[in-house]
Backbone as a ProteinNet text record, in pm:
[ID]
protein_1_A
[PRIMARY]
MQFHHITSNPSILNGKPVIEGSRISVEIILEWLATGATIDAIYKQNEHLPKGSVEEAIQYAAQFAKNEILLEDEISS
[TERTIARY]
-9060	-9023.2	-9044.8	-9102.9	-9123	-9011.9	-8970.8	-8865.9	-8926.3	-8940.8	-9006.5	-8911.7	-8782.6	-8684.8	-8609.6	-8628.7	-8553.8	-8646.1	-8594.9	-8672.4	-8581.4	-8641	-8565.8	-8640.8	-8567.4	-8626.1	-8525.1	-8566	-8471	-8399.4	-8457.9	-8395.6	-8298.8	-8288.6	-8195.4	-8093.7	-7968.8	-7858.5	-7890.5	-7954.2	-7988.4	-8071.6	-8153	-8243	-8185.6	-8061.8	-8006.1	-8094.8	-8106.8	-8183	-8111.4	-8188.1	-8134.7	-8222.2	-8168.5	-8250.3	-8341.1	-8469.3	-8569	-8536.2	-8549.7	-8525	-8377.6	-8294.7	-8151.1	-8097.4	-7971.2	-7900.9	-7796.9	-7822.2	-7732.5	-7782.6	-7700.8	-7742.3	-7711.7	-7782	-7754.4	-7609.7	-7566.1	-7429.6	-7326.2	-7343.9	-7245.6	-7247.1	-7364.1	-7371.6	-7283.4	-7295.7	-7214.8	-7067	-7032.7	-6891.8	-6837.1	-6914.5	-6870.7	-6847.1	-6940.2	-6924.6	-6803	-6781.8	-6668.9	-6534.6	-6532	-6406.5	-6391	-6480	-6462.1	-6555.2	-6643	-6738.2	-6836.3	-6883	-6986.7	-7121.6	-7226	-7359.7	-7375.3	-7328.8	-7337	-7261.8	-7144.6	-7065.5	-7138.5	-7205	-7280.5	-7391.9	-7461.9	-7567.9	-7510.1	-7397.1	-7336.4	-7295.2	-7244.7	-7202.4	-7319.9	-7433.3	-7552.1	-7673.7	-7675.2	-7778	-7920	-7934.5	-8067.2	-8131.2	-8052.8	-8107.4	-8199.2	-8314.6	-8404.4	-8342.1	-8366.4	-8319.1	-8378.1	-8296.1	-8339.4	-8314.1	-8285.4	-8269.2	-8140.1	-8033.2	-7906.6	-7921.1	-7981	-8004.1	-8093.5	-8192.7	-8281.2	-8206.2	-8113	-8031.2	-7950.2	-7898.5	-7822.2	-7915	-8033	-8130	-8170.7	-8187.6	-8222.3	-8112.5	-7987.8	-7874.8	-7870.1	-7894.8	-7893.3	-8004.7	-8121.7	-8233.6	-8202.5	-8145.2	-8108.7	-8003.3	-7907.5	-7799.4	-7850.6	-7958.8	-8015.1	-8060.1	-8084.8	-8132.9	-8024.3	-7899.8	-7790.1	-7752.9	-7685.9	-7636.6	-7522.4	-7523.9	-7416.2	-7294.2	-7178.3	-7054	-6993.8	-6944.6	-6882.2	-6736.4	-6690.8	-6550.7	-6474	-6354.3	-6267.7	-6197.6	-6195.4	-6125.3	-6002.5	-5886.5	-5763.8	-5722.7	-5672.9	-5633.8	-5490.4
5656.3	5517.6	5486.3	5370.8	5326.6	5232.4	5244	5159.5	5074.7	4946.8	4856.7	4804.1	4805.4	4750.2	4857.7	4983.3	5092.4	5167.4	5189.9	5260.9	5354.6	5445.8	5539.6	5557.6	5547.4	5560.7	5635.6	5745.6	5823.7	5743.5	5635.5	5555.8	5449.4	5437.9	5341.9	5420.7	5415.3	5485.2	5632.3	5694.4	5837.8	5873.3	5780.6	5809.7	5787.9	5733.8	5704.4	5601	5607.7	5504.9	5370	5268.4	5133.4	5033	4913.4	4803.8	4760	4757.3	4726.6	4596.9	4600.9	4483.4	4461.9	4560.2	4548.3	4682.8	4683.6	4808.6	4833.8	4779.4	4797.1	4916.8	5021.8	5145.8	5143	5227.4	5247.8	5294.7	5378.4	5430.3	5318	5222.5	5114.2	5023.3	5003.5	4925.5	4991.4	5123	5195.1	5187	5196.6	5185.3	5047.1	4943.7	4807.5	4793.3	4843.8	4837	4916.9	5032.2	5116.8	5052.9	4964.1	4898.4	4762.2	4732.7	4613.1	4497.4	4511	4402.3	4390.8	4270.3	4248.7	4236.1	4252.8	4236.9	4095.7	3994.9	3856.6	3838.6	3900.3	3888.7	3953	4064.8	4130.8	4039.3	3975.7	3882.2	3762	3710.9	3595.2	3629.7	3751.1	3793.8	3836.1	3862.5	3910.9	3832.3	3704.7	3613.6	3651	3734.4	3775.2	3882	3940.2	4044.9	3985.4	4045.9	3998.1	4017.5	3923.8	3937.8	4065.6	4136	4260.6	4383.4	4364.2	4478.8	4555.5	4486.8	4555.8	4636.3	4577.6	4650	4772.3	4755.5	4866.8	4977.6	4940.1	5039.7	5121.6	5055.7	5125	5219.4	5172.1	5256.2	5376.2	5353.2	5461.3	5567.9	5524.5	5618.1	5695.7	5628.7	5695.3	5799.5	5765.8	5859.3	5979.5	5952.2	6059.4	6150.4	6092.4	6170.3	6265	6230.1	6318	6451.2	6456	6577.2	6647.9	6606.3	6666.4	6802	6879.3	7009.9	6988.7	7063	7053.5	7126.5	7065.5	7128.2	7201.8	7320.6	7397.8	7358.7	7342.1	7313.6	7445.2	7440	7557.4	7557.1	7669.8	7682.3	7767.1	7707.6	7784.7	7854.5	7974.7	8054.8	8030.2
-6391.8	-6368.1	-6220.7	-6194.1	-6056.6	-6015.9	-5891.5	-5836.6	-5725.2	-5751.2	-5657	-5550.2	-5577.2	-5483.2	-5405.8	-5439.4	-5376.4	-5281.1	-5160.5	-5059.6	-4982.5	-4910.8	-4827.6	-4697	-4586.4	-4454.1	-4368.5	-4305.7	-4226	-4117.7	-4071.5	-3965.7	-4019.3	-4151.1	-4212.7	-4294.5	-4253.9	-4322.3	-4347.2	-4248.4	-4256.5	-4379.1	-4426.5	-4537.1	-4675.5	-4682.9	-4815.1	-4884.2	-5016.6	-5087.4	-5075.7	-5036.7	-5017.7	-5090.3	-5107.9	-5159.5	-5045.2	-5072	-4969.9	-4896.7	-4765	-4683.5	-4653.3	-4688.4	-4664.1	-4618	-4583.8	-4555.1	-4665	-4782.3	-4895.9	-4976.7	-4975.5	-5040.5	-5190.5	-5261.1	-5403.1	-5417.7	-5327.2	-5330	-5322.9	-5233.2	-5219	-5341.5	-5400.7	-5525.1	-5630.7	-5645.8	-5744.3	-5711.1	-5584.2	-5545.4	-5579.6	-5551.4	-5584.6	-5734.6	-5813.9	-5959.6	-6006.1	-5945.9	-5984.5	-5952.4	-5854	-5817.8	-5884.6	-5980.2	-6060.9	-6033.4	-5936	-5909.8	-6026.6	-6049.6	-6150.4	-6079.9	-6155.6	-6098.6	-6043.1	-6116.4	-6067.4	-5936.7	-5925.1	-5802.3	-5684.2	-5709.2	-5602.3	-5553.1	-5646.1	-5605	-5528.9	-5572.3	-5504.6	-5362	-5341.6	-5208.3	-5120.2	-5180.6	-5108.4	-5155	-5122.5	-5174.7	-5133.7	-5032.1	-4986	-5075.8	-5165.9	-5252.4	-5358.2	-5378.3	-5483.4	-5621.1	-5709.3	-5847.4	-5906.8	-5977.5	-6038.9	-5952.4	-5824.1	-5734.7	-5761.8	-5797.1	-5826	-5954.4	-6055.7	-6180.8	-6155.7	-6069.4	-6038.6	-5963.5	-5877.6	-5808.2	-5908.1	-6009.9	-6114	-6192.2	-6225.7	-6296.8	-6211.2	-6081.2	-5989.7	-5991.4	-5981.8	-5982.6	-6113.9	-6224.6	-6355.1	-6362.7	-6313.9	-6315	-6225.7	-6109.8	-6017.5	-6079.6	-6147.9	-6208.6	-6316.5	-6380.5	-6483.6	-6425.8	-6295.8	-6231.7	-6152.5	-6166.6	-6092.2	-6150.5	-6070.1	-6112.6	-6210.9	-6318.9	-6416.6	-6363.6	-6379	-6338.2	-6456.3	-6430.8	-6537.7	-6549.7	-6672.5	-6697.6	-6695.8	-6637.2	-6643.2	-6776.6	-6841	-6968.6	-6942.1	-6962.1	-6939.2	-7067.2	-7051.6	-7167.5	-7202.8
[MASK]
+++++++++++++++++++++++++++++++++++++++++++++++++++++++++++++++++++++++++++++

């Protein structure tokens, strides 16, 4: 999958993936959603973001998560 709105540059937020043309990271988008923000609310608060960029940030995070290390559950006896 190609991500047209997501970029990474070592000089911007230490290379964290961000929405192109902004300093809004994929990480902060996820934090906003986790604390109850809606996609529409994110766009309203950040009118400079291109339409589709927030959804793409979510897709990017989902794709990245598929490659994460699996955590082992502790089984108590």
